[in-house]
MDAnalysis code that builds the backbone (N, CA, C; Angstrom):
import MDAnalysis as mda
import numpy as np

u = mda.Universe.empty(369, n_residues=123, atom_resindex=np.repeat(np.arange(123), 3), trajectory=True)
u.add_TopologyAttr("name", ["N", "CA", "C"] * 123)
u.add_TopologyAttr("resid", np.arange(1, 124))
u.add_TopologyAttr("resname", ["UNK", "UNK", "UNK", "UNK", "UNK", "UNK", "UNK", "UNK", "UNK", "UNK", "UNK", "UNK", "UNK", "UNK", "UNK", "UNK", "UNK", "UNK", "UNK", "UNK", "UNK", "UNK", "UNK", "UNK", "UNK", "UNK", "UNK", "UNK", "UNK", "UNK", "UNK", "UNK", "UNK", "UNK", "UNK", "UNK", "UNK", "UNK", "UNK", "UNK", "UNK", "UNK", "UNK", "UNK", "UNK", "UNK", "UNK", "UNK", "UNK", "UNK", "UNK", "UNK", "UNK", "UNK", "UNK", "UNK", "UNK", "UNK", "UNK", "UNK", "UNK", "UNK", "UNK", "UNK", "UNK", "UNK", "UNK", "UNK", "UNK", "UNK", "UNK", "UNK", "UNK", "UNK", "UNK", "UNK", "UNK", "UNK", "UNK", "UNK", "UNK", "UNK", "UNK", "UNK", "UNK", "UNK", "UNK", "UNK", "UNK", "UNK", "UNK", "UNK", "UNK", "UNK", "UNK", "UNK", "UNK", "UNK", "UNK", "UNK", "UNK", "UNK", "UNK", "UNK", "UNK", "UNK", "UNK", "UNK", "UNK", "UNK", "UNK", "UNK", "UNK", "UNK", "UNK", "UNK", "UNK", "UNK", "UNK", "UNK", "UNK", "UNK", "UNK"])
u.atoms.positions = np.array([
    [5.078, 24.868, -16.437],
    [5.629, 23.531, -16.662],
    [5.814, 22.795, -15.337],
    [6.346, 23.488, -14.337],
    [6.563, 22.856, -13.027],
    [5.227, 22.434, -12.413],
    [4.201, 23.293, -12.546],
    [2.897, 22.937, -11.980],
    [2.276, 21.770, -12.750],
    [2.571, 21.667, -14.060],
    [2.101, 20.515, -14.834],
    [2.717, 19.231, -14.301],
    [4.032, 19.279, -13.997],
    [4.717, 18.108, -13.467],
    [4.121, 17.704, -12.125],
    [3.857, 18.691, -11.262],
    [3.270, 18.392, -9.951],
    [1.890, 17.780, -10.110],
    [1.108, 18.336, -11.032],
    [-0.233, 17.803, -11.271],
    [-0.205, 16.375, -11.781],
    [0.734, 16.111, -12.682],
    [0.847, 14.745, -13.223],
    [1.352, 13.784, -12.163],
    [2.260, 14.250, -11.315],
    [2.752, 13.408, -10.225],
    [1.607, 13.081, -9.264],
    [0.757, 14.053, -8.985],
    [-0.404, 13.812, -8.131],
    [-1.354, 12.800, -8.774],
    [-1.483, 12.853, -10.089],
    [-2.311, 11.871, -10.793],
    [-1.747, 10.468, -10.609],
    [-0.430, 10.335, -10.707],
    [0.227, 9.036, -10.531],
    [0.003, 8.534, -9.112],
    [0.212, 9.406, -8.124],
    [0.026, 9.014, -6.722],
    [-1.410, 8.589, -6.474],
    [-2.362, 9.327, -7.009],
    [-3.780, 8.964, -6.854],
    [-4.070, 7.632, -7.535],
    [-3.478, 7.413, -8.703],
    [-3.673, 6.150, -9.406],
    [-3.144, 4.982, -8.574],
    [-1.962, 5.155, -7.995],
    [-1.378, 4.102, -7.156],
    [-2.282, 3.823, -5.967],
    [-2.753, 4.866, -5.317],
    [-3.597, 4.699, -4.124],
    [-4.935, 4.032, -4.427],
    [-5.503, 4.317, -5.586],
    [-6.817, 3.760, -5.904],
    [-6.750, 2.439, -6.645],
    [-5.555, 2.024, -7.040],
    [-5.396, 0.765, -7.781],
    [-4.279, -0.099, -7.220],
    [-4.252, -0.343, -5.907],
    [-3.124, -1.110, -5.354],
    [-3.079, -2.546, -5.853],
    [-4.214, -3.062, -6.324],
    [-4.257, -4.451, -6.773],
    [-3.721, -4.615, -8.194],
    [-3.525, -3.519, -8.885],
    [-3.079, -3.541, -10.276],
    [-1.571, -3.730, -10.361],
    [-1.139, -4.468, -11.368],
    [0.296, -4.574, -11.619],
    [0.756, -3.228, -12.167],
    [1.623, -2.564, -11.435],
    [2.032, -1.205, -11.774],
    [3.493, -1.181, -12.190],
    [3.743, -1.041, -13.478],
    [5.123, -0.980, -13.956],
    [5.572, 0.474, -14.032],
    [6.861, 0.667, -14.015],
    [7.429, 2.012, -14.127],
    [7.019, 2.636, -15.466],
    [6.912, 1.821, -16.495],
    [6.514, 2.310, -17.822],
    [5.077, 2.830, -17.775],
    [4.189, 2.074, -17.138],
    [2.790, 2.498, -17.024],
    [2.653, 3.782, -16.218],
    [3.383, 3.865, -15.110],
    [3.315, 5.060, -14.264],
    [3.908, 6.267, -14.997],
    [4.995, 6.060, -15.734],
    [5.605, 7.148, -16.507],
    [4.656, 7.630, -17.598],
    [3.897, 6.710, -18.159],
    [2.919, 7.075, -19.187],
    [1.855, 8.004, -18.595],
    [1.396, 7.710, -17.388],
    [0.423, 8.577, -16.720],
    [1.030, 9.959, -16.487],
    [2.305, 9.989, -16.119],
    [3.004, 11.253, -15.855],
    [3.445, 11.950, -17.143],
    [3.258, 11.283, -18.271],
    [3.619, 11.821, -19.584],
    [5.099, 12.199, -19.660],
    [5.927, 11.266, -19.232],
    [7.374, 11.466, -19.292],
    [8.046, 10.116, -19.503],
    [9.338, 10.118, -19.691],
    [10.061, 8.862, -19.878],
    [10.185, 8.148, -18.535],
    [10.323, 6.829, -18.559],
    [10.491, 6.090, -17.298],
    [11.677, 6.593, -16.480],
    [12.794, 6.917, -17.140],
    [13.972, 7.409, -16.432],
    [13.678, 8.718, -15.705],
    [13.120, 9.691, -16.431],
    [12.819, 10.985, -15.816],
    [11.723, 10.858, -14.755],
    [10.753, 10.011, -15.035],
    [9.688, 9.815, -14.049],
    [10.259, 9.287, -12.737],
    [11.105, 8.260, -12.818],
    [11.675, 7.667, -11.601],
    [12.467, 8.704, -10.807],
    [13.251, 9.524, -11.498],
    [14.028, 10.570, -10.820],
    [13.114, 11.613, -10.180],
    [12.119, 12.078, -10.924],
    [11.191, 13.091, -10.401],
    [10.405, 12.540, -9.211],
    [9.974, 11.315, -9.323],
    [9.182, 10.699, -8.257],
    [9.994, 10.608, -6.980],
    [11.221, 10.119, -7.096],
    [12.092, 9.967, -5.919],
    [12.403, 11.332, -5.304],
    [12.648, 12.329, -6.131],
    [12.931, 13.677, -5.639],
    [11.720, 14.242, -4.896],
    [10.525, 14.002, -5.418],
    [9.304, 14.567, -4.835],
    [8.818, 13.838, -3.593],
    [8.946, 12.514, -3.591],
    [8.361, 11.725, -2.493],
    [9.392, 11.179, -1.512],
    [10.651, 11.123, -1.935],
    [11.689, 10.523, -1.102],
    [11.748, 9.005, -1.242],
    [10.872, 8.457, -2.062],
    [10.822, 7.008, -2.281],
    [10.875, 6.724, -3.773],
    [11.404, 5.568, -4.135],
    [11.311, 5.148, -5.531],
    [9.854, 4.781, -5.806],
    [9.454, 4.759, -7.071],
    [8.073, 4.342, -7.363],
    [7.749, 2.970, -6.773],
    [8.678, 2.032, -6.875],
    [8.443, 0.685, -6.336],
    [8.240, 0.731, -4.810],
    [9.086, 1.479, -4.120],
    [8.940, 1.602, -2.662],
    [7.593, 2.228, -2.307],
    [7.184, 3.227, -3.061],
    [5.904, 3.895, -2.795],
    [4.732, 2.939, -3.025],
    [4.797, 2.167, -4.105],
    [3.734, 1.193, -4.386],
    [3.648, 0.184, -3.241],
    [4.783, -0.344, -2.792],
    [4.777, -1.305, -1.680],
    [4.215, -0.673, -0.412],
    [4.630, 0.552, -0.108],
    [4.137, 1.258, 1.073],
    [2.615, 1.415, 1.001],
    [2.106, 1.787, -0.158],
    [0.668, 1.958, -0.349],
    [-0.063, 0.624, -0.192],
    [0.506, -0.433, -0.743],
    [-0.115, -1.759, -0.633],
    [-0.127, -2.238, 0.816],
    [0.940, -1.978, 1.555],
    [0.997, -2.375, 2.968],
    [-0.031, -1.590, 3.779],
    [-0.160, -0.294, 3.518],
    [-1.172, 0.510, 4.219],
    [-2.567, -0.054, 3.972],
    [-2.841, -0.414, 2.728],
    [-4.151, -0.994, 2.385],
    [-4.324, -2.351, 3.071],
    [-3.285, -3.160, 3.081],
    [-3.362, -4.465, 3.742],
    [-3.662, -4.294, 5.223],
    [-3.037, -3.317, 5.864],
    [-3.286, -3.070, 7.292],
    [-4.764, -2.758, 7.524],
    [-5.347, -1.968, 6.644],
    [-6.773, -1.647, 6.769],
    [-7.636, -2.901, 6.605],
    [-7.356, -3.668, 5.568],
    [-8.171, -4.853, 5.280],
    [-8.016, -5.930, 6.346],
    [-6.843, -6.028, 6.943],
    [-6.618, -7.057, 7.959],
    [-7.448, -6.828, 9.215],
    [-7.959, -5.638, 9.413],
    [-8.815, -5.393, 10.579],
    [-10.214, -5.974, 10.372],
    [-10.527, -6.383, 9.146],
    [-11.826, -6.987, 8.837],
    [-11.675, -8.503, 8.821],
    [-12.234, -9.192, 9.817],
    [-12.051, -10.651, 9.887],
    [-12.729, -11.409, 8.740],
    [-13.592, -10.749, 7.988],
    [-14.252, -11.411, 6.858],
    [-13.317, -11.608, 5.664],
    [-12.207, -10.882, 5.641],
    [-11.221, -11.025, 4.577],
    [-10.173, -12.038, 5.004],
    [-9.990, -13.084, 4.213],
    [-8.889, -14.009, 4.493],
    [-7.584, -13.292, 4.150],
    [-6.496, -13.785, 4.682],
    [-5.201, -13.170, 4.381],
    [-4.893, -13.325, 2.895],
    [-5.285, -14.430, 2.302],
    [-5.088, -14.614, 0.860],
    [-5.891, -13.580, 0.071],
    [-7.109, -13.283, 0.509],
    [-7.935, -12.278, -0.166],
    [-7.328, -10.887, -0.003],
    [-6.767, -10.615, 1.158],
    [-6.085, -9.338, 1.384],
    [-4.901, -9.220, 0.433],
    [-4.127, -10.286, 0.312],
    [-2.970, -10.278, -0.595],
    [-3.414, -9.956, -2.015],
    [-4.455, -10.612, -2.473],
    [-4.945, -10.394, -3.834],
    [-5.471, -8.967, -4.005],
    [-6.220, -8.468, -3.036],
    [-6.796, -7.126, -3.115],
    [-5.729, -6.033, -3.095],
    [-4.565, -6.369, -2.590],
    [-3.488, -5.373, -2.475],
    [-2.412, -5.538, -3.538],
    [-2.613, -6.453, -4.465],
    [-1.686, -6.583, -5.582],
    [-0.493, -7.483, -5.355],
    [-0.534, -8.292, -4.305],
    [0.554, -9.242, -4.074],
    [0.238, -10.531, -4.816],
    [1.255, -11.117, -5.417],
    [1.058, -12.315, -6.237],
    [0.536, -13.479, -5.405],
    [1.021, -13.602, -4.173],
    [0.612, -14.703, -3.307],
    [0.526, -14.218, -1.860],
    [-0.093, -15.030, -1.033],
    [-0.136, -14.740, 0.395],
    [1.281, -14.735, 0.977],
    [2.128, -15.621, 0.484],
    [3.514, -15.683, 0.973],
    [4.265, -14.388, 0.663],
    [4.027, -13.833, -0.514],
    [4.676, -12.567, -0.873],
    [4.189, -11.448, 0.052],
    [2.892, -11.389, 0.294],
    [2.356, -10.407, 1.252],
    [3.026, -10.583, 2.608],
    [3.109, -11.804, 3.080],
    [3.684, -12.069, 4.403],
    [5.135, -11.598, 4.473],
    [5.916, -11.882, 3.447],
    [7.322, -11.473, 3.429],
    [7.459, -9.954, 3.463],
    [6.736, -9.272, 2.594],
    [6.835, -7.814, 2.508],
    [6.236, -7.168, 3.759],
    [5.116, -7.694, 4.230],
    [4.448, -7.143, 5.415],
    [5.368, -7.239, 6.639],
    [5.985, -8.400, 6.820],
    [6.893, -8.596, 7.964],
    [8.063, -7.621, 7.889],
    [8.597, -7.414, 6.696],
    [9.721, -6.497, 6.503],
    [9.329, -5.054, 6.847],
    [8.124, -4.649, 6.496],
    [7.695, -3.263, 6.697],
    [7.048, -3.007, 8.056],
    [6.326, -3.987, 8.577],
    [5.546, -3.790, 9.803],
    [6.209, -4.427, 11.022],
    [6.998, -5.469, 10.780],
    [7.655, -6.147, 11.884],
    [6.850, -7.299, 12.448],
    [5.773, -7.654, 11.771],
    [4.929, -8.783, 12.194],
    [4.297, -9.382, 10.943],
    [3.887, -10.628, 11.034],
    [3.189, -11.244, 9.912],
    [1.763, -10.701, 9.864],
    [1.079, -10.840, 8.729],
    [-0.308, -10.391, 8.660],
    [-1.205, -11.058, 9.711],
    [-0.990, -12.343, 9.969],
    [-1.799, -13.047, 10.970],
    [-1.583, -12.498, 12.369],
    [-0.330, -12.250, 12.707],
    [-0.014, -11.669, 14.017],
    [-0.595, -10.271, 14.122],
    [-0.440, -9.476, 13.078],
    [-0.985, -8.116, 13.063],
    [-2.500, -8.152, 13.282],
    [-3.169, -9.066, 12.587],
    [-4.632, -9.190, 12.719],
    [-5.015, -9.545, 14.154],
    [-4.290, -10.480, 14.765],
    [-4.603, -10.871, 16.150],
    [-4.395, -9.709, 17.110],
    [-3.320, -8.946, 16.917],
    [-3.055, -7.794, 17.785],
    [-4.164, -6.767, 17.639],
    [-4.546, -6.454, 16.419],
    [-5.618, -5.482, 16.186],
    [-6.931, -5.972, 16.767],
    [-7.204, -7.243, 16.599],
    [-8.442, -7.819, 17.107],
    [-8.487, -7.765, 18.631],
    [-7.375, -8.090, 19.283],
    [-7.356, -8.069, 20.750],
    [-7.443, -6.639, 21.272],
    [-6.854, -5.691, 20.580],
    [-6.979, -4.281, 20.984],
    [-8.409, -3.815, 20.861],
    [-9.086, -4.219, 19.776],
    [-10.478, -3.825, 19.580],
    [-11.361, -4.433, 20.665],
    [-11.135, -5.726, 20.957],
    [-11.940, -6.384, 22.001],
    [-11.709, -5.705, 23.346],
    [-10.460, -5.346, 23.632],
    [-10.139, -4.669, 24.883],
    [-10.814, -3.306, 24.930],
    [-10.781, -2.565, 23.815],
    [-11.411, -1.251, 23.749],
    [-12.920, -1.383, 23.930],
    [-13.527, -2.362, 23.237],
    [-14.982, -2.560, 23.334],
    [-15.362, -2.953, 24.761],
    [-14.561, -3.786, 25.391],
    [-14.822, -4.208, 26.767],
    [-14.742, -3.016, 27.713],
    [-13.693, -2.195, 27.549],
    [-13.533, -0.999, 28.404],
    [-14.659, -0.007, 28.163],
    [-15.118, 0.144, 26.942],
    [-16.203, 1.070, 26.617],
    [-17.517, 0.593, 27.229],
    [-17.710, -0.716, 27.263],
    [-18.944, -1.269, 27.837],
    [-19.029, -1.030, 29.337],
    [-17.872, -0.942, 29.991],
    [-17.848, -0.698, 31.432],
    [-18.278, 0.721, 31.766],
    [-18.006, 1.658, 30.859],
    [-18.284, 3.079, 31.119],
    [-19.743, 3.404, 31.054],
])
């Protein structure tokens, strides 16, 4: 039974990671875990140290950080691809978690890459 719970929790985590753009309710996630929303939330927090909502936000921010390194993605497109309702919502949550706005983060990453590429060209 315990290994079944772990397996189902891993399914939920994988679902969150592969579907960050999807609206993910506690009811939907509990359904994947085949348990009640109350028990799912408790089990999830005990196993991961985060509430399901916190974990979803963390996963979406990680994905946004990856996408922001690609200048072909607008910040609005990044927000949509990561499941944020608007660019403003992404900016608010991103600033809270990362300490910088998505635009600032993108500029920092871009300047680091240019600096790295420049230094590599010298070698």
